[in-house]
SERO-4910 file (N, C-alpha, C, O; in steps of 0.05 Angstrom, whole numbers):
BEGIN
 pado doro    nc1    nc2    nc3   cac1   cac2   cac3    cc1    cc2    cc3    oc1    oc2    oc3
  Met    A     18    -17     -2      1      0      1     14     26     -3     26     35     17
  Pro    A     14     39    -21     36     56    -19     28     84     -2      5     93     -5
  Gly    A     46     95     15     45    121     27     25    113     57     21     91     69
  Ser    A     18    132     61      5    130     88    -30    121     83    -45    129     66
  Pro    A    -36    100    107    -64    101    112    -83    114    105    -94    120    126
  Thr    A    -95    123     89   -123    138    104   -130    140    126   -112    135    143
  Asp    A   -154    148    136   -174    158    153   -189    135    161   -190    124    183
  Asp    A   -203    125    133   -220    108    136   -204     80    137   -213     63    153
  Val    A   -183     73    124   -163     52    130   -161     50    156   -171     30    165
  Arg    A   -149     71    175   -145     66    197   -164     61    216   -159     47    236
  Ala    A   -190     73    211   -218     69    228   -218     46    225   -213     37    248
  Lys    A   -224     19    202   -222     -1    193   -205    -22    213   -215    -39    227
  Arg    A   -175    -13    207   -157    -30    229   -166    -27    256   -171    -45    272
  Glu    A   -169      1    259   -163      2    290   -198    -10    297   -198    -14    321
  Gln    A   -225    -16    288   -240    -31    295   -235    -51    297   -242    -63    318
  Leu    A   -219    -67    276   -218    -97    279   -200   -103    307   -211   -116    325
  Val    A   -173    -93    312   -159    -92    333   -171    -89    356   -163   -107    371
  Leu    A   -187    -77    367   -208    -69    389   -232    -91    388   -249    -93    405
  Asp    A   -232   -108    363   -258   -128    371   -245   -154    369   -258   -175    372
  His    A   -214   -155    363   -202   -172    373   -185   -178    396   -176   -199    405
  Phe    A   -184   -156    404   -179   -159    442   -206   -156    459   -204   -160    483
  His    A   -231   -149    450   -255   -160    462   -259   -191    461   -263   -207    480
  Asp    A   -256   -197    436   -263   -230    428   -244   -243    440   -248   -267    437
  Glu    A   -221   -238    454   -201   -251    469   -210   -251    492   -218   -273    501
  Val    A   -211   -232    507   -227   -230    540   -244   -241    544   -249   -251    565
  Ala    A   -263   -243    515   -286   -262    522   -288   -293    511   -306   -309    505
  Gln    A   -258   -291    512   -254   -327    493   -271   -331    478   -283   -351    485
  Gln    A   -278   -322    460   -294   -325    434   -273   -325    408   -271   -307    391
  Trp    A   -257   -354    410   -234   -357    403   -246   -359    371   -234   -344    355
  Asp    A   -268   -375    359   -271   -372    333   -271   -337    320   -268   -332    297
  Asp    A   -276   -316    342   -289   -290    330   -254   -280    332   -244   -268    313
  Val    A   -241   -286    351   -210   -274    346   -198   -289    327   -175   -279    325
  Leu    A   -201   -311    310   -186   -318    294   -195   -316    269   -179   -320    251
  Ser    A   -231   -306    259   -231   -301    245   -227   -269    241   -244   -259    226
  Thr    A   -208   -253    254   -193   -233    243   -164   -229    229   -148   -212    222
  Phe    A   -167   -257    229   -134   -264    211   -151   -282    184   -173   -294    185
  Pro    A   -133   -277    161   -141   -299    139   -120   -320    151   -128   -343    148
  His    A    -96   -316    162    -78   -340    165    -67   -333    207    -48   -318    212
  Pro    A    -82   -345    227    -72   -335    249    -38   -342    256    -26   -363    249
  Arg    A    -28   -325    270      6   -316    276      9   -297    301      7   -272    299
  Tyr    A     13   -308    319     21   -289    347     60   -302    338     69   -324    331
  Glu    A     72   -275    345     98   -274    360    103   -264    382    104   -240    386
  Ile    A    108   -282    402    115   -267    429    140   -264    433    149   -285    443
  Val    A    161   -241    429    181   -238    423    195   -243    445    214   -258    439
  Pro    A    195   -238    476    206   -241    495    224   -274    503    244   -283    514
  Thr    A    197   -284    487    200   -326    493    209   -330    458    210   -353    448
  Gln    A    215   -306    444    215   -322    416    204   -349    416    215   -371    418
  Thr    A    178   -343    414    153   -370    408    139   -358    382    131   -334    381
  Val    A    137   -375    363    110   -364    342     91   -386    341     92   -409    333
  His    A     72   -371    351     42   -390    343     36   -383    314     32   -360    306
  Asp    A     35   -405    299     33   -399    268     10   -419    257     14   -443    257
  Gly    A    -17   -407    245    -30   -423    239    -61   -432    265    -57   -429    289
  Asp    A    -86   -441    257   -106   -445    272   -101   -467    292   -112   -466    314
  Ala    A    -86   -486    284    -75   -502    308    -58   -492    332    -63   -493    356
  Ala    A    -41   -483    320    -20   -474    336    -27   -444    357    -20   -441    380
  Val    A    -44   -425    340    -63   -408    358    -76   -418    377    -71   -414    401
  Arg    A    -99   -434    367   -118   -447    386   -105   -467    414   -117   -474    435
  Gly    A    -83   -471    408    -57   -492    431    -52   -469    448    -55   -471    473
  Tyr    A    -44   -439    432    -31   -425    452    -53   -407    470    -51   -401    494
  Tyr    A    -67   -403    458   -100   -390    473   -104   -408    501   -104   -400    525
  Asp    A   -109   -447    486   -121   -460    512    -92   -460    535    -96   -462    560
  Glu    A    -69   -459    525    -50   -459    550    -51   -447    563    -51   -452    587
  Thr    A    -56   -412    546    -54   -388    568    -80   -391    590    -81   -390    615
  Arg    A    -99   -394    571   -119   -383    597   -122   -412    613   -131   -411    636
  Arg    A   -114   -439    602   -104   -458    627    -90   -440    656   -100   -441    679
  Ala    A    -74   -430    650    -58   -413    669    -69   -387    671    -60   -373    690
  Phe    A    -81   -379    660    -87   -345    678   -122   -354    668   -120   -350    644
  Pro    A   -148   -362    673   -168   -366    670   -183   -336    669   -200   -331    653
  Asp    A   -175   -321    687   -189   -288    678   -171   -271    663   -178   -247    665
  Gln    A   -154   -274    651   -134   -262    638   -148   -241    613   -161   -249    593
  Arg    A   -142   -215    621   -157   -186    605   -133   -163    599   -108   -167    601
  His    A   -141   -148    595   -135   -124    580   -138   -100    586   -161    -94    578
  Glu    A   -123    -73    602   -134    -57    594   -113    -36    568    -90    -39    558
  Met    A   -133    -16    564   -115     -7    539   -108     16    556   -121     27    574
  Ile    A    -76     22    545    -65     49    557    -66     61    532    -79     82    532
  Ala    A    -55     55    507    -59     77    483    -63     61    457    -67     37    462
  Leu    A    -64     66    436    -63     57    413    -57     71    384    -76     80    372
  Arg    A    -39     72    378    -23     86    353    -35     71    324    -47     50    321
  His    A    -27     87    308    -28     77    280      8     82    259     21    103    257
  Ala    A     13     64    251     40     65    235     28     58    207      4     53    204
  Asp    A     46     57    187     37     51    155     27     22    156      5     18    145
  Asp    A     37      7    165     30    -17    164     19    -34    192     15    -59    193
  Ala    A     16    -22    208     14    -30    237    -10    -12    249    -13     12    242
  Val    A    -27    -26    270    -32    -14    299     -9    -18    321      7    -36    321
  Val    A    -10     -5    334      6    -10    353     -7    -10    379    -20     11    381
  Thr    A     -9    -23    398    -25    -21    417     -5    -24    447     16    -38    449
  Glu    A    -18     -9    465      1    -13    489    -23    -13    512    -42      2    511
  Phe    A    -20    -32    530    -39    -46    545    -28    -58    575     -5    -65    578
  Tyr    A    -48    -58    595    -37    -80    618    -48    -98    605    -65    -96    588
  Leu    A    -35   -124    618    -44   -147    617    -52   -159    641    -32   -161    655
  Leu    A    -73   -168    652    -76   -178    680    -93   -205    684   -112   -210    669
  Gly    A    -87   -220    701    -96   -248    707    -85   -254    726    -68   -238    733
  Thr    A    -87   -272    741    -84   -296    763    -66   -317    756    -66   -321    732
  His    A    -51   -331    769    -44   -360    755    -52   -386    768    -39   -403    781
  Arg    A    -77   -385    760    -89   -403    774    -80   -430    766    -80   -449    782
  Gly    A    -70   -433    732    -71   -460    732    -36   -471    721    -19   -453    724
  Pro    A    -29   -489    713     -3   -495    695      3   -480    668    -11   -483    647
  Leu    A     25   -464    671     39   -453    649     60   -466    639     83   -459    646
  Gly    A     53   -490    617     74   -514    605     80   -530    626     68   -551    629
  Pro    A     99   -524    640    113   -542    663    107   -518    684    105   -529    706
  Val    A    105   -498    685    106   -479    713     74   -483    721     55   -477    708
  Pro    A     74   -496    749     64   -493    770     51   -470    771     62   -450    763
  Ala    A     22   -468    782      3   -446    795     12   -439    815     13   -454    835
  Thr    A     21   -411    815     27   -390    836     -2   -383    855     -6   -381    879
  Gly    A    -16   -382    835    -40   -362    856    -36   -331    852    -52   -314    859
  Ala    A    -14   -328    840    -13   -300    846    -28   -279    822    -20   -281    799
  Ala    A    -42   -265    827    -39   -230    807    -22   -214    801     -6   -201    816
  Phe    A    -27   -215    761     -9   -196    753    -17   -173    734    -34   -173    716
  Lys    A     -6   -159    739    -15   -143    711     20   -121    711     33   -106    725
  Val    A     21   -135    679     47   -131    664     33   -114    641     15   -122    626
  Arg    A     47    -85    640     49    -71    614     65    -82    587     88    -89    583
  Met    A     43    -81    571     55    -96    542     47    -81    520     28    -65    520
  Thr    A     66    -86    495     59    -69    473     50   -101    451     58   -124    455
  Ala    A     35    -93    432     27   -114    416     24    -93    390     13    -71    392
  Tyr    A     34   -102    368     32    -94    339     19   -110    328     24   -134    328
  Phe    A     -3   -101    316    -13   -117    304     -9   -106    267    -16    -84    261
  Val    A      2   -122    251     15   -117    225     -3   -125    204    -17   -145    202
  Phe    A     -1   -105    187    -24   -111    166     -2   -111    132     19   -101    127
  Arg    A    -18   -123    121     -6   -131     89    -34   -115     78    -57   -124     82
  Gly    A    -27    -89     63    -51    -82     48    -65    -61     66    -52    -50     84
  Glu    A    -91    -56     61   -103    -46     80   -112    -54    104   -110    -39    124
  Asp    A   -127    -85    105   -136    -95    123   -133   -122    132   -144   -134    151
  Glu    A   -117   -129    117   -107   -160    125    -86   -165    150    -62   -160    147
  Leu    A    -92   -171    165    -83   -170    192    -63   -198    191    -76   -218    198
  Val    A    -38   -201    185    -26   -220    182     -6   -226    208      7   -247    209
  Cys    A     -5   -211    223     14   -225    252      4   -205    272      3   -182    265
  Glu    A     -3   -212    298      6   -197    327     27   -203    337     30   -227    342
  Arg    A     47   -187    342     76   -189    352     75   -172    379     73   -148    383
  Ile    A     78   -197    399     75   -181    425    108   -177    440    125   -195    440
  Tyr    A    111   -154    451    128   -153    475    126   -139    495    111   -120    496
  Phe    A    143   -148    520    137   -152    541    158   -153    564    179   -164    555
  Asp    A    161   -145    589    184   -144    607    183   -175    617    162   -179    629
  Gln    A    199   -198    615    193   -225    625    200   -213    658    182   -216    675
  Leu    A    215   -205    662    223   -207    697    200   -188    710    193   -192    733
  Ser    A    192   -173    698    170   -164    715    142   -185    713    126   -188    732
  Phe    A    139   -197    692    118   -221    696    127   -243    716    112   -252    733
  Leu    A    156   -251    712    155   -270    736    160   -252    760    142   -259    776
  Arg    A    172   -232    772    172   -223    792    140   -222    814    133   -224    838
  Gln    A    125   -218    782    100   -219    800     85   -244    810     72   -248    830
  Leu    A     94   -264    786     84   -289    792     99   -304    811     87   -322    822
  Leu    A    123   -299    818    139   -306    841    122   -288    869    125   -299    891
  Ser    A    112   -273    868    102   -258    893     78   -273    902     68   -262    922
  Gly    A     64   -297    893     45   -310    898     56   -330    921     43   -335    941
  Ile    A     75   -337    917     85   -351    938     98   -343    965    114   -325    968
  Asp    A     88   -359    984     94   -362   1006    119   -370   1016    115   -392   1026
  Leu    A    147   -361   1019    163   -371   1024    171   -370   1057    195   -374   1062
  Arg    A    160   -367   1074    159   -374   1097    153   -406   1107    156   -416   1129
  Ser    A    145   -415   1088    128   -446   1093    145   -467   1075    154   -462   1053
  Pro    A    146   -489   1085    166   -510   1068    143   -517   1041    153   -526   1020
  Arg    A    119   -514   1042    108   -517   1018    113   -495   1001    118   -501    978
  Gly    A    114   -467   1009    115   -456    991    151   -453    980    156   -440    960
  Val    A    171   -467    996    197   -469    987    200   -486    963    215   -483    944
  Val    A    177   -510    970    185   -532    946    164   -527    922    164   -541    903
  Leu    A    139   -499    926    132   -495    908    156   -477    887    164   -483    865
  Leu    A    160   -458    902    192   -443    887    201   -455    880    207   -445    859
  Leu    A    212   -477    879    228   -491    861    217   -502    842    227   -498    820
  Lys    A    195   -517    844    181   -527    824    175   -510    796    172   -519    773
  Val    A    174   -481    805    160   -461    794    191   -451    772    188   -447    748
  Leu    A    221   -448    789    239   -444    772    252   -461    769    273   -453    761
  Arg    A    251   -487    772    256   -515    748    237   -516    724    246   -528    705
  Gly    A    209   -504    721    191   -507    701    208   -484    683    222   -490    664
  Phe    A    205   -449    694    216   -437    680    247   -445    668    254   -438    646
  Ala    A    262   -457    683    288   -465    667    287   -488    648    302   -490    629
  Arg    A    270   -504    654    253   -521    628    239   -509    601    239   -523    581
  Met    A    229   -484    601    220   -469    589    237   -447    572    233   -434    552
  Ser    A    260   -450    590    284   -427    576    299   -443    561    312   -433    543
  Arg    A    300   -472    565    312   -483    539    311   -498    521    331   -510    512
  Ala    A    282   -499    512    261   -500    497    275   -485    467    285   -463    466
  Pro    A    271   -501    450    288   -491    422    260   -462    415    235   -462    418
  Lys    A    273   -446    408    277   -416    399    254   -419    375    255   -442    367
  Asp    A    235   -405    360    229   -403    338    246   -368    321    254   -348    333
  Val    A    247   -371    300    260   -341    289    227   -331    286    205   -339    277
  Ile    A    240   -304    301    221   -275    287    233   -261    268    256   -254    273
  Pro    A    223   -255    243    240   -239    232    242   -214    241    228   -204    259
  Asp    A    267   -200    220    271   -174    232    280   -159    203    281   -172    182
  Gly    A    287   -128    205    297   -112    191    312   -133    166    307   -123    143
  Asp    A    325   -153    165    342   -155    155    332   -183    140    345   -188    119
  Ala    A    316   -197    146    302   -221    131    268   -208    124    256   -186    128
  Asp    A    259   -235    110    237   -222    103    221   -229    122    223   -248    139
  Thr    A    197   -205    117    176   -203    135    150   -214    138    139   -220    116
  Val    A    140   -218    155    106   -226    153     93   -208    137     84   -219    117
  Ala    A     89   -185    139     77   -165    137     74   -165     90     58   -161     73
  Ala    A    112   -174     93    115   -168     56    132   -190     47    155   -185     38
  Pro    A    122   -222     48    149   -235     44    164   -233     18    154   -231     -4
  Gly    A    188   -234     22    205   -225     -1    208   -198     -6    226   -193    -22
  Val    A    194   -176      6    210   -151     17    224   -147     31    219   -159     52
  Arg    A    249   -131     31    271   -132     52    274   -103     64    282    -84     51
  Arg    A    268   -102     88    256    -76    109    283    -59     97    276    -36     93
  Asp    A    309    -63     90    335    -44     93    342    -38     66    366    -34     61
  Gly    A    320    -35     43    320    -15     27    322    -29     -2    322    -14    -22
***
């Protein structure tokens, strides 16, 4: 799409992103997935890509099992030529396992940024998420009572689980020197 998007295109993209957020909180997965022609999430801090319907549904299942009350509080929404950039708080309570990490029972509120990357006027091709893992981890650990033997055992299990997650193979997330999700075959460096 040459030049900056028109106000009409920006309005369509913004509504799509707001609907996407709303449907995620409502756990209306078919509606969320309908915002993409091909669903793709890139979780930058963990170097994890969920590509395709089954992978994204697996991501939803895993994260909502861990954080059944997960929700968002929008801070800001901005437009770029090929994206809608959102800044928001992600909130929830760690009630179930997150992969190998057992539940801590802790509530969290983590500031995040998500880039909703578009091809053309309104084809959402990727949600790329950034957040500070240390803030998230610190809040999850705050739910553990370290004065009790049971709490110390839980802490060890949680740390072991995060260590296992950190050793998992990492996915490749395209950068400016590679083909991009928004424009396969087009290099961003000129």
